[in-house]
C-alpha positions as CSV (number, residue, x, y, z in Angstrom):
1,X,9.2,11.0,35.8
2,X,8.9,13.3,32.9
3,X,7.7,11.6,29.7
4,X,9.7,11.9,26.7
5,X,7.7,12.7,23.5
6,X,8.3,12.0,19.8
7,X,6.6,14.1,17.2
8,X,6.9,13.0,13.5
9,X,6.4,15.5,10.6
10,X,7.3,18.3,13.0
11,X,8.7,20.4,10.1
12,X,5.6,22.4,9.6
13,X,1.7,22.4,10.0
14,X,0.2,20.9,13.0
15,X,3.4,19.1,14.0
16,X,5.4,22.2,14.2
17,X,2.8,23.9,16.3
18,X,2.5,21.1,18.5
19,X,6.2,20.6,19.4
20,X,6.8,24.2,20.0
21,X,3.9,24.5,22.4
22,X,5.2,21.2,24.1
23,X,8.6,22.9,24.4
24,X,7.1,26.3,25.8
25,X,5.6,24.0,28.5
26,X,9.0,22.4,29.4
27,X,8.1,19.2,28.1
28,X,10.9,16.9,26.8
29,X,10.2,16.7,23.1
30,X,11.8,15.3,20.0
31,X,10.8,16.9,16.6
32,X,11.2,14.5,13.7
33,X,11.4,16.1,10.3
34,X,11.8,14.6,7.0
35,X,14.9,16.4,5.6
36,X,17.9,17.6,6.7
37,X,17.3,21.4,5.8
38,X,14.5,21.2,8.2
39,X,16.6,20.1,11.1
40,X,18.8,23.3,11.0
41,X,15.6,25.6,10.3
42,X,13.7,24.3,13.2
43,X,16.8,24.3,15.5
44,X,17.4,28.0,14.7
45,X,13.8,28.9,15.2
46,X,13.5,27.1,18.6
47,X,16.9,29.0,19.7
48,X,15.3,32.3,18.5
49,X,12.4,31.6,20.9
50,X,14.6,30.4,23.6
51,X,13.1,26.9,23.5
52,X,15.0,23.6,24.4
53,X,14.0,21.3,21.4
54,X,15.8,18.0,20.1
55,X,15.2,18.0,16.4
56,X,16.1,15.0,14.3
57,X,15.9,13.7,10.7
58,X,13.2,11.2,10.6
59,X,11.7,10.3,7.2
60,X,9.2,7.6,8.4
61,X,9.5,5.9,5.1
62,X,13.2,5.3,5.6
63,X,14.2,2.0,7.4
64,X,17.5,3.5,8.7
65,X,15.8,6.7,10.1
66,X,13.1,4.4,11.8
67,X,15.9,2.2,13.3
68,X,17.7,5.2,14.6
69,X,14.6,6.5,16.2
70,X,14.3,3.4,18.4
71,X,17.3,4.1,20.3
72,X,15.6,7.5,21.6
73,X,13.9,5.7,24.4
74,X,10.6,7.7,24.2
75,X,7.4,7.3,26.4
76,X,4.9,8.9,23.9
77,X,4.6,8.7,20.1
78,X,2.7,11.2,18.0
79,X,2.5,9.7,14.5
80,X,1.9,13.0,12.7
81,X,3.9,12.8,9.4
82,X,1.6,12.7,6.4
83,X,1.2,13.7,2.7
84,X,-2.0,14.4,0.8
85,X,-2.5,14.3,-3.1
86,X,-6.0,15.3,-4.5
87,X,-7.4,13.7,-7.6
88,X,-9.9,11.2,-8.8
89,X,-9.2,7.6,-8.1
90,X,-9.8,7.3,-12.1
91,X,-7.1,9.8,-12.9
92,X,-4.4,9.7,-10.2
93,X,-1.2,8.0,-11.2
94,X,-0.2,4.8,-9.5
95,X,3.0,6.2,-8.0
96,X,1.0,9.1,-6.4
97,X,-1.3,6.6,-4.8
98,X,1.3,4.3,-3.5
99,X,3.3,7.3,-2.2
100,X,0.5,8.3,0.1
101,X,0.0,4.9,1.5
102,X,3.9,4.7,2.0
103,X,4.0,7.8,4.0
104,X,0.7,8.0,5.7
105,X,0.2,4.1,6.6
106,X,3.2,1.8,6.2
107,X,5.9,4.3,7.4
108,X,4.1,5.3,10.8
109,X,3.0,1.7,11.3
110,X,6.4,0.3,10.9
111,X,7.9,3.1,13.1
112,X,5.2,2.2,15.7
113,X,5.9,-1.5,15.7
114,X,9.5,-1.0,17.1
115,X,8.3,1.6,19.8
116,X,5.2,-0.7,20.7
117,X,7.6,-3.6,21.5
118,X,9.7,-1.3,23.7
119,X,6.7,0.0,25.4
120,X,5.5,-3.6,26.1
121,X,8.7,-4.4,27.8
122,X,8.3,-1.2,30.1
123,X,4.5,-2.0,30.5
124,X,3.6,1.6,29.8
125,X,3.3,4.2,26.9
126,X,1.2,6.3,24.8
127,X,0.8,6.0,21.0
128,X,-1.2,8.6,19.2
129,X,-2.1,8.8,15.6
130,X,-2.8,12.2,13.7
131,X,-5.8,10.9,11.7
132,X,-8.3,13.0,10.3
133,X,-12.0,13.5,9.7
134,X,-10.9,11.9,6.4
135,X,-10.4,8.8,8.3
136,X,-14.2,8.8,9.3
137,X,-15.9,10.0,6.0
138,X,-15.0,10.2,2.4
139,X,-15.1,13.2,-0.2
140,X,-14.7,13.3,-3.9
141,X,-11.1,14.0,-5.2
142,X,-9.7,12.8,-1.8
143,X,-10.3,9.0,-2.1
144,X,-6.5,8.2,-1.9
145,X,-6.0,10.5,1.2
146,X,-9.2,9.2,2.7
147,X,-8.1,5.7,2.1
148,X,-4.9,6.2,4.0
149,X,-6.5,7.5,7.0
150,X,-9.4,5.0,7.0
151,X,-6.7,2.2,7.0
152,X,-4.8,4.1,9.8
153,X,-8.0,4.3,11.7
154,X,-8.3,0.4,11.4
155,X,-4.8,-0.1,12.5
156,X,-4.9,2.2,15.4
157,X,-8.1,0.5,16.7
158,X,-6.6,-3.1,16.4
159,X,-3.7,-1.8,18.3
160,X,-5.5,-0.3,21.1
161,X,-7.1,-3.7,21.8
162,X,-4.0,-5.6,21.4
163,X,-1.8,-3.4,23.9
164,X,-4.3,-2.5,26.4
165,X,-3.2,-5.5,28.6
166,X,0.3,-3.8,28.7
167,X,-0.9,-0.5,29.9
168,X,-0.4,1.2,26.6
169,X,-2.7,3.8,25.6
170,X,-3.8,4.3,21.9
171,X,-5.7,7.4,20.7
172,X,-6.3,9.3,17.4
173,X,-6.6,13.0,16.7
174,X,-9.2,13.6,13.9
175,X,-8.8,17.4,12.7
176,X,-11.3,18.9,10.4
177,X,-10.3,21.1,7.4
178,X,-7.7,23.6,8.9
179,X,-5.9,26.3,6.7
180,X,-2.2,25.0,7.0
181,X,-1.6,25.0,3.4
182,X,-1.5,21.3,3.4
183,X,-4.9,20.8,1.9
184,X,-4.5,23.3,-0.9
185,X,-1.0,22.0,-1.9
186,X,-2.7,18.6,-2.1
187,X,-4.9,19.9,-4.7
188,X,-1.9,21.3,-6.9
189,X,0.2,18.0,-7.0
190,X,-1.7,17.3,-10.3
191,X,1.0,19.7,-12.0
192,X,3.6,17.1,-11.5
193,X,1.7,14.1,-12.9
194,X,3.5,12.4,-15.9
195,X,0.3,11.6,-17.8
196,X,-1.6,12.8,-20.9
197,X,-4.0,15.4,-19.5
198,X,-6.4,14.9,-22.4
199,X,-7.2,11.5,-21.0
200,X,-8.1,12.8,-17.5
201,X,-11.8,12.7,-16.6
202,X,-11.6,16.0,-14.6
203,X,-10.1,19.3,-15.4
204,X,-7.9,19.9,-12.1
205,X,-7.0,23.4,-13.1
206,X,-10.7,24.2,-12.1
207,X,-10.9,22.1,-8.9
208,X,-10.0,23.1,-5.4
209,X,-10.1,21.5,-1.8
210,X,-14.0,21.2,-1.2
211,X,-14.0,22.6,2.2
212,X,-13.9,26.0,3.9
213,X,-11.0,26.0,6.3
214,X,-10.4,27.1,9.9
215,X,-7.7,28.4,11.8
216,X,-5.0,26.0,12.6
217,X,-4.1,27.1,16.0
218,X,-7.4,25.6,17.3
219,X,-5.9,22.2,16.8
220,X,-2.8,22.7,19.1
221,X,-4.3,22.7,22.5
222,X,-6.8,19.7,22.3
223,X,-3.8,17.8,20.5
224,X,-1.5,18.6,23.4
225,X,-4.1,17.2,26.0
226,X,-4.2,13.7,24.1
227,X,-0.5,13.5,23.8
228,X,0.1,14.4,27.4
229,X,-2.6,12.0,28.5
230,X,-4.8,14.8,30.0
231,X,-7.9,13.4,28.3
232,X,-8.8,9.5,28.0
233,X,-10.9,9.7,25.0
234,X,-9.8,7.4,22.2
235,X,-11.2,9.5,19.2
236,X,-10.7,13.1,19.5
237,X,-12.4,15.1,16.6
238,X,-11.2,18.8,16.4
239,X,-13.2,20.9,16.5
240,X,-15.4,18.9,18.9
241,X,-18.5,20.5,17.3
242,X,-17.8,18.6,14.0
243,X,-18.3,15.3,15.7
244,X,-22.2,15.1,15.2
245,X,-21.7,16.3,11.6
246,X,-19.2,13.4,11.1
247,X,-21.5,10.9,12.8
248,X,-24.3,11.7,10.5
249,X,-22.3,11.4,7.3
250,X,-21.1,8.0,8.6
251,X,-24.7,7.0,9.1
252,X,-25.9,8.3,5.6
253,X,-23.8,5.6,4.0
254,X,-26.2,3.1,5.5
255,X,-29.2,4.7,3.6
256,X,-27.3,5.2,0.2
257,X,-28.6,3.7,-2.9
258,X,-26.5,2.7,-5.8
259,X,-28.7,4.4,-8.3
260,X,-29.2,7.5,-6.3
261,X,-29.1,10.7,-8.3
262,X,-27.2,9.0,-11.4
263,X,-26.6,11.3,-14.2
264,X,-26.3,14.4,-11.8
265,X,-23.0,15.9,-10.4
266,X,-22.5,15.2,-6.7
267,X,-22.9,18.3,-4.5
268,X,-19.3,18.0,-3.2
269,X,-17.9,17.5,-6.7
270,X,-19.6,20.8,-7.6
271,X,-18.2,22.5,-4.5
272,X,-14.6,21.6,-5.5
273,X,-15.4,23.5,-8.7
274,X,-17.0,26.5,-6.8
275,X,-14.6,27.1,-4.1
276,X,-11.4,29.0,-4.3
277,X,-8.1,27.7,-2.7
278,X,-7.9,28.7,0.9
279,X,-11.4,29.8,1.4
280,X,-11.8,30.4,5.2
281,X,-14.8,29.3,7.1
282,X,-17.3,32.0,7.8
283,X,-16.7,31.8,11.6
284,X,-13.2,32.6,11.0
């Protein structure tokens, strides 16, 4: 029987690319988008490409939207919706910190709760979380975002153990830095902060996302394999070649000393000063 797939955050970025590719392959897919204007825009774009695509407003932070979604009787859930806002933990406003956790953690988990109960009754299903390499390692000026993804990693891992007896697969996708605009927009949100700029520790006009970025098309095919159950790997770093680098970064934390290099600027902080927004990786 054909699986029905729901992808949240499908109005742009990875989500949009994934739903369009799934539709091209004839999959039965629902594209969940945050706001109504995205519904008509995505429907029109799908029609222009001759694709069959169900588009629904689904703000994962909205209880009514979540309740509506539970009536769609899906088989596969890809929790892709997310936001990012760069800034030091010492500078970022409280509302900006809370907003990231609402969208990236509480919204997806509350949405997942309802679908998980349905999948338990059917004794089958697949739940996929679009995490990030930021859920496995942490960089300066990305602490709030990394915090949400680390939390999501913990929730996903717990859920995978809890639901295995009910034949429900749980997996994560962990993309590296890709040039969708998502990362660079996150480093411009400081312009909306309602604070006193003179009180900030860092000058955000001079900072950029501290990574060179890759072509986002690379993410689509590996993601589809996870969503469609064509791979049984729980953790899926994209590109795969970054996995060893991330493991090394995770191991380095065990060797880190609290007084290490005190009084000097961290190399990743310096890179945020040195890079221009939207810098492509060399192999791109």
